[in-house]
N, CA and C atoms as an extended XYZ file, in Angstrom:
321
Properties=species:S:1:pos:R:3:atomname:S:1:resname:S:1:resid:I:1 pbc="F F F"
N        17.773      -12.956       15.573 N   MET     1
C        17.774      -12.853       14.498 CA  MET     1
C        17.225      -11.697       13.605 C   MET     1
N        18.330      -10.289       13.081 N   LYS     2
C        17.704       -9.265       12.968 CA  LYS     2
C        16.286       -8.689       12.300 C   LYS     2
N        15.968       -7.904       11.876 N   ASN     3
C        14.540       -7.873       10.505 CA  ASN     3
C        15.522       -6.617        9.218 C   ASN     3
N        15.490       -7.530        8.570 N   LEU     4
C        16.256       -7.039        7.076 CA  LEU     4
C        15.558       -6.286        6.207 C   LEU     4
N        13.786       -6.428        6.653 N   GLU     5
C        13.008       -5.457        5.903 CA  GLU     5
C        13.346       -4.411        6.477 C   GLU     5
N        13.262       -3.103        4.826 N   PRO     6
C        13.257       -1.580        5.044 CA  PRO     6
C        11.918       -1.459        6.289 C   PRO     6
N        12.344       -0.591        6.946 N   THR     7
C        11.083        0.395        7.347 CA  THR     7
C        10.071        0.906        6.673 C   THR     7
N         8.982        1.411        6.630 N   GLU     8
C         8.479        2.540        6.020 CA  GLU     8
C         8.804        3.683        5.902 C   GLU     8
N         9.569        4.223        6.553 N   ASN     9
C         9.974        5.447        6.213 CA  ASN     9
C        10.986        5.837        4.931 C   ASN     9
N        11.971        3.844        5.553 N   GLU    10
C        12.691        4.069        3.994 CA  GLU    10
C        12.148        4.194        2.260 C   GLU    10
N        11.024        3.427        2.565 N   ILE    11
C        10.700        2.422        1.975 CA  ILE    11
C         9.707        4.058        0.975 C   ILE    11
N         9.471        4.691        1.757 N   GLN    12
C         8.579        6.065        1.344 CA  GLN    12
C        10.182        7.383        0.501 C   GLN    12
N        10.874        6.597        0.846 N   THR    13
C        12.424        8.009        0.801 CA  THR    13
C        12.478        6.949       -0.729 C   THR    13
N        12.884        5.849       -0.518 N   SER    14
C        13.331        5.820       -1.992 CA  SER    14
C        12.357        5.711       -3.391 C   SER    14
N        10.843        5.637       -2.368 N   ILE    15
C         9.792        6.084       -3.618 CA  ILE    15
C         9.958        7.646       -4.079 C   ILE    15
N         9.689        8.291       -3.395 N   CYS    16
C        10.539        9.603       -3.082 CA  CYS    16
C        11.620       10.389       -4.384 C   CYS    16
N        12.420        9.738       -4.093 N   ASP    17
C        14.012        9.091       -4.756 CA  ASP    17
C        13.118        9.073       -6.509 C   ASP    17
N        12.985        7.843       -6.334 N   TYR    18
C        12.427        7.151       -7.835 CA  TYR    18
C        11.164        8.235       -8.711 C   TYR    18
N        10.376        8.941       -8.029 N   LEU    19
C        10.494        9.849       -8.472 CA  LEU    19
C        10.667       11.195       -8.618 C   LEU    19
N        11.408       11.486       -7.880 N   THR    20
C        12.178       12.553       -8.508 CA  THR    20
C        12.910       12.139       -9.365 C   THR    20
N        13.676       11.603       -9.248 N   VAL    21
C        14.809       11.565      -10.755 CA  VAL    21
C        13.608       10.775      -12.166 C   VAL    21
N        12.177       10.714      -11.567 N   LYS    22
C        11.456       10.411      -13.307 CA  LYS    22
C        10.794       11.955      -12.968 C   LYS    22
N        11.003       13.296      -12.709 N   LYS    23
C        10.666       13.793      -12.725 CA  LYS    23
C         8.818       14.292      -12.488 C   LYS    23
N         8.732       13.050      -11.604 N   HIS    24
C         7.227       13.482      -11.322 CA  HIS    24
C         6.521       14.623      -10.562 C   HIS    24
N         5.099       15.377      -10.109 N   PHE    25
C         4.835       16.879       -9.961 CA  PHE    25
C         4.538       15.372       -8.274 C   PHE    25
N         5.214       15.300       -7.501 N   PHE    26
C         4.549       14.897       -6.302 CA  PHE    26
C         4.974       15.649       -4.471 C   PHE    26
N         4.122       15.376       -3.976 N   TRP    27
C         4.669       15.804       -2.482 CA  TRP    27
C         4.757       14.668       -0.987 C   TRP    27
N         4.967       14.985       -0.644 N   ARG    28
C         4.918       13.928        0.601 CA  ARG    28
C         4.467       14.790        1.834 C   ARG    28
N         2.894       13.232        1.794 N   GLN    29
C         2.069       14.067        2.636 CA  GLN    29
C         2.510       13.877        4.540 C   GLN    29
N         2.602       14.349        5.671 N   ASN    30
C         2.669       14.419        6.790 CA  ASN    30
C         1.388       14.915        7.757 C   ASN    30
N         0.008       13.878        8.370 N   VAL    31
C        -1.084       14.671        8.707 CA  VAL    31
C        -0.728       14.556        9.870 C   VAL    31
N         0.776       14.803       10.792 N   LEU    32
C         0.690       14.731       12.332 CA  LEU    32
C         0.604       16.205       12.589 C   LEU    32
N        -0.037       16.169       13.850 N   PRO    33
C        -0.207       17.572       13.923 CA  PRO    33
C         0.939       17.919       14.679 C   PRO    33
N         1.255       19.308       14.857 N   ALA    34
C         2.396       20.295       15.545 CA  ALA    34
C         2.741       19.785       16.862 C   ALA    34
N         3.729       20.626       17.298 N   MET    35
C         3.907       20.217       18.717 CA  MET    35
C         4.386       21.998       18.473 C   MET    35
N         4.176       22.529       20.342 N   THR    36
C         3.979       23.933       19.988 CA  THR    36
C         5.580       23.445       20.815 C   THR    36
N         5.991       25.117       21.222 N   LYS    37
C         7.285       24.814       21.253 CA  LYS    37
C         7.605       24.696       23.052 C   LYS    37
N         6.421       24.439       24.064 N   ASP    38
C         6.330       24.265       24.915 CA  ASP    38
C         5.911       22.533       24.874 C   ASP    38
N         5.760       21.746       24.114 N   GLY    39
C         5.842       20.506       23.881 CA  GLY    39
C         4.220       20.367       23.447 C   GLY    39
N         3.351       21.022       23.672 N   ARG    40
C         1.920       20.267       23.783 CA  ARG    40
C         1.941       20.603       22.089 C   ARG    40
N         0.385       19.354       21.936 N   VAL    41
C         0.476       19.194       20.552 CA  VAL    41
C        -0.967       19.547       20.217 C   VAL    41
N        -0.432       20.448       19.008 N   ARG    42
C        -1.791       21.995       18.252 CA  ARG    42
C        -2.552       20.923       17.978 C   ARG    42
N        -4.135       21.252       18.117 N   ARG    43
C        -4.819       21.353       17.411 CA  ARG    43
C        -4.904       21.200       15.247 C   ARG    43
N        -5.387       20.054       14.796 N   MET    44
C        -5.106       19.908       13.061 CA  MET    44
C        -5.684       20.896       12.814 C   MET    44
N        -5.317       21.981       11.571 N   PRO    45
C        -6.700       22.646       11.338 CA  PRO    45
C        -7.565       22.164       11.138 C   PRO    45
N        -8.780       23.318       10.658 N   LYS    46
C        -9.866       22.827       10.058 CA  LYS    46
C       -10.578       22.219        8.882 C   LYS    46
N       -10.549       21.621        8.534 N   TYR    47
C       -10.764       20.916        6.903 CA  TYR    47
C        -9.664       20.123        6.932 C   TYR    47
N        -9.303       19.442        7.657 N   SER    48
C        -7.912       18.274        7.874 CA  SER    48
C        -8.257       17.187        7.759 C   SER    48
N        -7.950       16.054        7.108 N   LYS    49
C        -8.261       14.976        6.442 CA  LYS    49
C        -7.187       14.121        7.417 C   LYS    49
N        -7.914       12.858        7.726 N   ASN    50
C        -7.347       12.203        8.380 CA  ASN    50
C        -7.018       10.715        7.031 C   ASN    50
N        -6.247        9.974        7.426 N   GLY    51
C        -6.246        9.028        6.226 CA  GLY    51
C        -5.763        9.284        5.317 C   GLY    51
N        -4.896       10.811        4.632 N   VAL    52
C        -4.805       11.116        3.760 CA  VAL    52
C        -3.303        9.515        3.083 C   VAL    52
N        -2.580        9.529        2.321 N   PRO    53
C        -1.917        9.273        1.933 CA  PRO    53
C        -0.401        9.468        2.064 C   PRO    53
N         0.565        9.058        1.809 N   ASP    54
C         1.664        9.672        2.270 CA  ASP    54
C         2.546       10.621        1.320 C   ASP    54
N         2.474       10.018        0.209 N   ILE    55
C         2.616       10.400       -1.502 CA  ILE    55
C         1.750       10.846       -2.174 C   ILE    55
N         1.458       12.193       -2.660 N   ILE    56
C         0.386       12.408       -3.112 CA  ILE    56
C         1.008       13.306       -5.061 C   ILE    56
N         0.692       12.661       -5.758 N   LEU    57
C         0.851       13.403       -7.628 CA  LEU    57
C        -0.015       13.358       -8.182 C   LEU    57
N         0.413       14.781       -8.911 N   VAL    58
C        -1.100       15.021       -9.657 CA  VAL    58
C        -0.045       13.824      -11.409 C   VAL    58
N        -0.539       13.142      -11.981 N   HIS    59
C        -0.094       13.047      -12.983 CA  HIS    59
C        -0.770       13.148      -14.266 C   HIS    59
N        -0.946       13.288      -15.450 N   LEU    60
C        -1.638       13.093      -16.794 CA  LEU    60
C        -2.562       14.204      -16.554 C   LEU    60
N        -2.474       15.201      -15.042 N   GLY    61
C        -4.053       15.675      -14.982 CA  GLY    61
C        -5.028       14.704      -13.860 C   GLY    61
N        -4.187       14.217      -13.214 N   PHE    62
C        -5.081       12.577      -12.626 CA  PHE    62
C        -4.110       12.946      -11.178 C   PHE    62
N        -5.265       13.078       -9.830 N   PHE    63
C        -5.103       13.551       -8.783 CA  PHE    63
C        -4.492       11.572       -8.522 C   PHE    63
N        -3.361       11.364       -7.223 N   ILE    64
C        -3.324        9.601       -7.541 CA  ILE    64
C        -2.591        9.784       -6.013 C   ILE    64
N        -2.968        9.599       -5.026 N   GLY    65
C        -2.609        8.747       -3.550 CA  GLY    65
C        -1.631        7.534       -3.576 C   GLY    65
N        -0.389        7.584       -2.893 N   LEU    66
C         0.049        6.219       -2.472 CA  LEU    66
C         0.551        6.440       -1.172 C   LEU    66
N        -0.031        5.158       -0.994 N   GLU    67
C         0.508        4.792        0.546 CA  GLU    67
C         0.857        3.862        0.672 C   GLU    67
N         2.256        4.005        0.989 N   VAL    68
C         3.052        3.053        1.664 CA  VAL    68
C         2.838        1.999        2.591 C   VAL    68
N         3.346        1.095        2.550 N   LYS    69
C         2.975        0.314        3.445 CA  LYS    69
C         4.006       -0.887        3.577 C   LYS    69
N         4.667       -1.315        4.081 N   ARG    70
C         5.593       -2.815        4.757 CA  ARG    70
C         4.586       -4.085        4.359 C   ARG    70
N         5.085       -5.080        3.790 N   LYS    71
C         4.946       -5.902        3.768 CA  LYS    71
C         3.373       -6.189        4.158 C   LYS    71
N         3.654       -6.746        5.559 N   LYS    72
C         2.301       -7.297        5.898 CA  LYS    72
C         1.595       -6.064        7.267 C   LYS    72
N         1.551       -4.860        6.359 N   SER    73
C         1.292       -4.043        7.195 CA  SER    73
C        -0.228       -3.633        6.180 C   SER    73
N        -0.618       -3.398        6.934 N   ILE    74
C        -2.188       -2.913        6.331 CA  ILE    74
C        -2.705       -1.220        6.658 C   ILE    74
N        -3.886       -1.043        6.182 N   GLN    75
C        -4.725        0.556        5.949 CA  GLN    75
C        -5.302        0.399        7.904 C   GLN    75
N        -5.437        1.373        7.943 N   SER    76
C        -6.028        1.403        8.981 CA  SER    76
C        -7.438        2.039        8.496 C   SER    76
N        -8.545        2.143        9.426 N   ASP    77
C        -9.690        2.904        8.931 CA  ASP    77
C       -10.110        4.186        7.802 C   ASP    77
N        -9.186        4.497        8.734 N   SER    78
C        -9.419        6.636        8.474 CA  SER    78
C        -8.591        6.097        6.550 C   SER    78
N        -7.550        5.298        6.828 N   GLN    79
C        -7.123        5.371        5.572 CA  GLN    79
C        -8.174        4.556        4.567 C   GLN    79
N        -9.136        3.656        4.411 N   LYS    80
C        -9.745        3.142        4.222 CA  LYS    80
C       -10.883        4.033        3.351 C   LYS    80
N       -11.341        4.841        4.795 N   GLN    81
C       -12.062        5.829        3.659 CA  GLN    81
C       -11.404        7.043        3.296 C   GLN    81
N       -10.850        7.368        2.829 N   PHE    82
C        -9.683        8.315        2.159 CA  PHE    82
C        -9.706        7.878        0.681 C   PHE    82
N        -9.473        6.112        0.787 N   GLU    83
C        -9.063        5.263        0.092 CA  GLU    83
C       -10.375        6.094       -1.226 C   GLU    83
N       -11.543        5.097       -0.197 N   LYS    84
C       -12.971        5.519       -0.617 CA  LYS    84
C       -13.542        6.784       -1.135 C   LYS    84
N       -13.621        8.036       -0.614 N   ASP    85
C       -13.716        9.262       -0.914 CA  ASP    85
C       -12.907        9.842       -2.022 C   ASP    85
N       -11.778        9.358       -2.050 N   LEU    86
C       -11.205       10.117       -3.324 CA  LEU    86
C       -11.166        9.275       -4.584 C   LEU    86
N       -11.119        8.123       -4.528 N   LYS    87
C       -11.702        6.946       -5.898 CA  LYS    87
C       -13.290        7.545       -6.760 C   LYS    87
N       -14.439        7.463       -5.441 N   GLU    88
C       -15.520        8.232       -5.585 CA  GLU    88
C       -15.421        9.758       -6.163 C   GLU    88
N       -14.150       10.491       -5.939 N   ALA    89
C       -13.955       11.351       -6.646 CA  ALA    89
C       -13.649       11.349       -7.713 C   ALA    89
N       -13.227       10.313       -8.517 N   GLY    90
C       -12.175       10.469      -10.158 CA  GLY    90
C       -10.819       10.361       -9.596 C   GLY    90
N       -10.120       10.223       -8.561 N   GLY    91
C        -8.853       10.500       -8.072 CA  GLY    91
C        -8.434        8.890       -8.375 C   GLY    91
N        -7.232        8.788       -7.891 N   TYR    92
C        -6.730        7.112       -7.897 CA  TYR    92
C        -5.675        6.935       -6.936 C   TYR    92
N        -6.216        6.186       -5.954 N   TYR    93
C        -5.217        5.090       -5.029 CA  TYR    93
C        -5.079        4.326       -5.124 C   TYR    93
N        -3.300        3.696       -4.033 N   TYR    94
C        -2.641        2.552       -4.724 CA  TYR    94
C        -1.525        2.508       -3.046 C   TYR    94
N        -1.841        1.225       -2.954 N   ILE    95
C        -1.086        1.109       -1.783 CA  ILE    95
C         0.144        0.400       -2.301 C   ILE    95
N         1.722        0.622       -2.054 N   VAL    96
C         2.554        0.656       -2.474 CA  VAL    96
C         3.697        0.057       -1.761 C   VAL    96
N         4.588       -1.266       -1.990 N   ARG    97
C         5.092       -1.472       -0.649 CA  ARG    97
C         6.732       -1.453       -1.077 C   ARG    97
N         6.946       -0.605       -2.933 N   SER    98
C         8.506       -0.955       -3.097 CA  SER    98
C         8.571        0.332       -4.650 C   SER    98
N         9.407        0.438       -4.778 N   ILE    99
C         9.778        1.084       -6.292 CA  ILE    99
C         8.962        0.036       -7.638 C   ILE    99
N         8.820       -1.482       -7.397 N   GLU   100
C         7.872       -1.665       -8.145 CA  GLU   100
C         7.056       -2.378       -8.259 C   GLU   100
N         6.188       -1.757       -7.137 N   ASP   101
C         4.824       -1.527       -7.035 CA  ASP   101
C         4.324       -0.066       -7.796 C   ASP   101
N         5.228        1.148       -7.844 N   VAL   102
C         5.191        2.014       -8.422 CA  VAL   102
C         5.147        2.094       -9.706 C   VAL   102
N         6.176        1.570      -10.305 N   GLN   103
C         6.601        1.210      -11.803 CA  GLN   103
C         5.396        0.279      -12.012 C   GLN   103
N         4.514       -0.686      -11.330 N   GLU   104
C         3.932       -1.767      -12.079 CA  GLU   104
C         2.380       -1.018      -12.500 C   GLU   104
N         2.573        0.632      -11.807 N   ILE   105
C         1.302        1.206      -11.844 CA  ILE   105
C         1.382        1.993      -13.010 C   ILE   105
N         2.288        2.263      -13.385 N   GLY   106
C         3.040        3.348      -14.630 CA  GLY   106
C         3.600        4.837      -14.200 C   GLY   106
N         4.338        4.239      -13.516 N   LEU   107
C         5.248        5.867      -13.348 CA  LEU   107
C         6.042        5.830      -13.210 C   LEU   107
């Protein structure tokens, strides 16, 4: 039987579409290293962070990270560390699995 659960990318896209309609200031963060024209992986820039949330917002002056996960997916160690560091710096971090999760945090 085919899995009907949306992919993480589909969930991210639906959340970004929702945030666009609501006119939030946000961006989609991708932290995968770039490839060179000859197919080699480029080194990540100095001061790049591992575990950066998938979607970043600034709302009412607050930095908010949204980590998008499927139903049974869990954070990596680097995502847990980023969450800890962000919260210690005064930002907000949420794991979201749907548009409804985003709405529940007041966005």
